[in-house]
C-alpha positions as CSV (number, residue, x, y, z in Angstrom):
1,M,156.4,-64.1,125.9
2,I,157.6,-67.7,126.6
3,V,154.9,-70.0,128.1
4,G,155.9,-73.4,126.7
5,V,158.8,-75.7,127.2
6,V,159.1,-77.3,123.8
7,P,161.4,-75.7,121.3
8,F,159.9,-74.4,118.1
9,V,162.0,-75.9,115.3
10,G,161.6,-76.5,111.7
11,G,162.3,-79.0,109.1
12,G,160.7,-81.2,106.5
13,G,160.0,-84.9,106.4
14,P,158.9,-87.2,103.6
15,G,155.9,-85.6,101.9
16,L,153.3,-87.4,99.9
17,T,155.4,-86.6,96.8
18,D,157.5,-83.8,98.1
19,S,159.1,-82.5,101.2
20,A,160.3,-79.1,102.6
21,T,163.0,-78.5,105.1
22,A,163.8,-75.3,107.1
23,S,167.4,-74.3,107.2
24,A,169.6,-75.8,109.9
25,A,170.0,-72.3,111.4
26,A,166.3,-72.6,112.5
27,R,167.1,-75.4,114.8
28,S,168.4,-73.2,117.6
29,P,165.9,-73.3,120.5
30,L,163.0,-71.0,119.9
31,F,160.4,-71.9,122.5
32,A,156.7,-72.1,121.7
33,S,154.4,-69.4,123.0
34,T,150.9,-69.0,123.2
35,A,145.0,-50.1,82.3
36,T,142.5,-50.5,81.1
37,A,141.2,-49.1,77.9
38,P,138.0,-46.9,78.0
39,L,134.8,-48.8,77.6
40,E,133.8,-47.0,74.6
41,E,135.9,-45.2,71.9
42,S,134.8,-41.8,71.0
43,V,132.7,-41.7,67.8
44,D,132.9,-38.9,65.3
45,V,129.3,-37.9,64.9
46,V,128.4,-36.1,61.7
47,A,125.4,-33.8,62.2
48,I,122.8,-33.9,59.5
49,A,120.6,-30.9,59.1
50,S,117.0,-31.6,59.7
51,I,115.8,-30.5,56.4
52,E,113.6,-32.4,53.9
53,R,116.3,-32.3,51.3
54,V,119.2,-34.8,51.7
55,T,122.3,-34.3,49.7
56,E,124.7,-37.1,48.5
57,E,127.4,-35.7,50.8
58,S,125.2,-35.7,54.0
59,L,123.9,-39.2,53.2
60,A,127.5,-40.5,52.8
61,A,128.5,-38.9,56.1
62,A,125.6,-40.5,57.8
63,I,126.4,-44.0,56.5
64,K,130.1,-43.5,57.5
65,A,129.1,-42.5,61.1
66,E,126.7,-45.4,61.4
67,A,129.3,-47.9,60.2
68,K,131.8,-46.7,62.8
69,S,129.3,-46.8,65.6
70,L,128.6,-50.5,64.8
71,T,132.3,-51.3,65.5
72,T,132.0,-50.1,69.1
73,D,130.3,-52.6,71.5
74,S,128.9,-50.5,74.4
75,E,125.6,-52.2,75.0
76,H,126.8,-55.7,76.0
77,L,130.1,-55.0,77.7
78,A,128.6,-55.7,81.1
79,Q,127.5,-59.1,80.0
80,K,131.0,-60.2,78.8
81,A,133.1,-62.5,81.0
82,V,135.9,-60.7,82.8
83,P,139.2,-62.7,82.6
84,K,140.2,-64.0,86.1
85,P,143.5,-62.3,87.1
86,K,146.4,-64.8,87.3
87,P,148.1,-65.3,90.6
88,I,151.4,-63.4,90.9
89,V,154.5,-65.6,91.2
90,V,157.6,-63.5,91.9
91,A,160.0,-66.2,92.9
92,S,160.6,-69.9,92.6
93,T,162.5,-70.4,95.8
94,G,160.0,-69.2,98.4
95,T,162.2,-66.2,99.4
96,A,160.1,-63.3,98.1
97,S,159.1,-60.8,100.7
98,V,155.6,-59.7,101.3
99,D,156.6,-56.2,100.1
100,Q,157.9,-57.6,96.8
101,I,154.6,-59.6,96.3
102,R,152.5,-56.5,97.0
103,A,154.5,-54.5,94.6
104,A,154.2,-57.2,91.9
105,Y,150.4,-57.2,92.3
106,A,150.3,-53.4,92.1
107,S,152.5,-53.3,89.0
108,A,150.1,-55.7,87.4
109,G,147.1,-53.5,88.3
110,Q,145.7,-56.2,90.6
111,S,144.7,-56.2,94.2
112,C,145.8,-58.8,96.8
113,P,143.9,-62.1,96.8
114,G,140.8,-62.6,98.9
115,N,140.1,-65.6,101.1
116,V,138.3,-68.8,100.1
117,G,135.2,-70.5,101.4
118,G,134.4,-74.1,101.9
119,G,135.1,-76.7,104.5
120,V,138.1,-78.7,105.8
121,S,138.2,-82.5,105.8
122,G,138.1,-84.1,109.1
123,A,140.6,-86.0,111.3
124,P,139.9,-89.2,113.2
125,S,140.6,-88.2,116.8
126,R,142.4,-91.5,117.4
127,S,144.6,-92.3,120.3
128,S,148.0,-94.0,120.5
129,S,148.5,-97.4,122.0
130,Q,149.5,-95.7,125.3
131,G,146.5,-93.4,125.3
132,V,147.9,-90.2,123.8
133,A,145.1,-88.2,122.1
134,G,145.6,-87.4,118.4
135,T,144.5,-84.9,115.8
136,T,140.9,-83.8,116.0
137,S,138.8,-82.2,113.2
138,G,138.8,-79.0,115.2
139,D,142.6,-79.0,115.3
140,L,142.8,-79.3,111.5
141,A,140.1,-76.7,110.9
142,S,141.7,-74.2,113.4
143,F,145.1,-74.6,111.7
144,A,143.6,-74.3,108.1
145,Y,141.6,-71.2,108.7
146,A,144.4,-69.4,110.6
147,Y,147.0,-70.5,107.9
148,N,144.8,-69.0,105.1
149,S,144.0,-65.8,107.1
150,I,147.8,-65.3,107.5
151,R,148.4,-65.8,103.8
152,V,145.6,-63.4,102.7
153,A,146.7,-60.8,105.2
154,N,150.1,-60.9,103.6
155,C,149.0,-60.8,100.0
156,L,149.5,-64.5,99.3
157,Q,147.1,-66.8,97.5
158,P,145.1,-69.0,99.9
159,I,145.1,-72.8,99.7
160,A,141.9,-74.5,98.9
161,L,140.4,-75.7,102.3
162,S,139.9,-79.2,100.9
163,N,143.7,-79.3,100.4
164,F,144.4,-79.3,104.1
165,R,145.0,-82.9,105.1
166,Y,145.3,-84.9,108.3
167,D,148.6,-86.7,108.2
168,S,148.8,-90.0,110.1
169,C,152.5,-90.5,109.5
170,M,153.5,-87.2,111.2
171,E,151.0,-88.0,114.0
172,E,152.9,-91.3,114.6
173,R,156.1,-89.3,115.1
174,L,154.4,-87.0,117.6
175,F,152.9,-90.1,119.4
176,W,156.5,-91.5,119.7
177,M,157.6,-88.2,121.3
178,A,154.7,-88.0,123.6
179,E,155.2,-91.6,124.8
180,S,158.7,-91.1,126.0
181,P,159.0,-92.4,129.6
182,S,161.4,-89.5,130.4
183,S,160.0,-86.7,132.6
184,N,161.8,-84.3,130.2
185,P,159.3,-83.2,127.6
186,L,162.1,-82.5,125.2
187,D,163.1,-86.1,125.1
188,G,162.7,-87.3,121.5
189,W,161.9,-83.8,120.3
190,G,163.5,-83.1,117.0
191,H,163.9,-84.2,113.4
192,N,165.0,-87.3,111.6
193,G,167.9,-88.9,113.5
194,T,166.7,-87.8,116.9
195,T,166.9,-90.6,119.5
196,R,164.8,-91.2,122.6
197,S,166.3,-91.9,126.0
198,D,164.8,-95.4,126.3
199,G,166.3,-96.4,122.9
200,V,163.0,-97.0,121.2
201,A,163.5,-96.3,117.5
202,A,161.6,-93.4,116.0
203,R,158.6,-94.0,113.9
204,G,156.5,-91.9,111.6
205,C,157.4,-88.9,109.5
206,D,159.2,-85.6,110.1
207,G,157.8,-82.1,109.6
208,N,157.9,-78.5,110.8
209,L,157.4,-78.8,114.6
210,A,155.8,-76.6,117.3
211,G,154.6,-77.4,120.8
212,G,154.0,-76.5,124.4
213,S,151.2,-75.7,126.8
214,G,148.0,-74.1,125.5
215,N,148.7,-74.3,121.8
216,S,146.1,-74.8,119.2
217,G,146.1,-75.3,115.4
218,A,145.7,-71.5,115.0
219,T,148.6,-70.6,117.4
220,V,151.1,-72.9,115.7
221,A,150.1,-71.6,112.3
222,S,151.1,-68.1,113.6
223,K,154.3,-69.2,115.1
224,W,155.5,-71.0,111.9
225,W,154.8,-67.7,110.0
226,E,156.8,-65.7,112.5
227,S,159.9,-67.9,112.0
228,Y,161.4,-66.9,108.6
229,S,162.9,-70.3,108.0
230,H,159.6,-72.0,108.7
231,R,157.8,-69.4,106.7
232,A,159.9,-70.4,103.7
233,S,159.3,-74.1,104.3
234,L,155.6,-74.1,105.1
235,Y,154.2,-70.9,103.5
236,R,156.5,-70.5,100.6
237,P,155.8,-66.8,99.7
238,G,156.1,-66.2,96.0
239,V,155.5,-69.8,94.9
240,S,152.5,-71.0,93.0
241,T,149.9,-72.8,95.1
242,G,148.8,-74.9,92.1
243,G,148.4,-78.5,93.3
244,A,149.7,-77.7,96.8
245,C,148.4,-79.5,99.9
246,I,149.2,-78.8,103.5
247,A,149.7,-81.8,105.8
248,F,149.0,-81.4,109.5
249,A,148.9,-83.4,112.7
250,M,148.6,-82.6,116.4
251,T,148.7,-84.6,119.7
252,H,147.4,-83.7,123.1
253,G,149.3,-84.6,126.2
254,G,151.6,-87.5,126.9
255,I,152.0,-90.4,129.3
256,D,153.0,-87.9,132.0
257,E,151.7,-84.6,130.5
258,P,148.2,-83.0,130.6
259,Y,145.9,-82.8,127.6
260,S,146.7,-79.0,127.2
261,F,150.3,-79.9,126.4
262,T,150.4,-80.2,122.6
263,R,152.8,-81.1,119.9
264,A,152.2,-80.2,116.2
265,A,153.7,-81.0,112.8
266,A,153.0,-79.6,109.4
267,R,154.5,-79.7,105.9
268,W,153.9,-78.3,102.4
269,T,153.4,-81.1,99.9
270,Y,151.5,-81.8,96.7
271,C,148.1,-83.5,96.3
């Protein structure tokens, strides 16, 4: 159901050390809307008759049985550290499907990853020179929790919550869009090379974009997942999350738009 007026398009801008760009095909208008071995080997037990007289043969058998039993560690198995399963990486291009990833975990005898705890770093809630409200800590947290919930629901490793970062450079680009004097909310909306009707040069950094009325960090996380090109750019199924950071920014309103009208940007980068 279409409730917004800002197209939902993807792309990647300069990252902290890396950038990701959705395919050009994604730039058609898509409007924003609200096994294991047994624990114990069997032991050949040699019965010794309970008689007072012990033969050399029965004594030798008892010694052999005791020696074998000492090679089987059954008492302390529960105290031993269990190796942590390694994350499944099934592709290096971010194109693996969820079904392929689930199958890879199953073939390795592992279950899908669980979610992570912890907290998300904050955002400054600053405003632009013309009074456009910027990213709040709530925006960043809403996005981070939804992003990881989507990953875990689709058998992907979650990102450490401390690795979700407020990005002032992408926020500057969103401010530039929101400060357009045009009554058209699409003025300035787009990626590197986009111009604004008043000729003011773009500032800030590019990223995957989403916007419209009534959006939150959680809703844009969902919309980016639902777009396959943005999924490959921002979620990267099948790619290791080692060292990955997710940069995010959001603005509220514009010089002629209500606070509920939001613009958001995010990109996968490396810490």
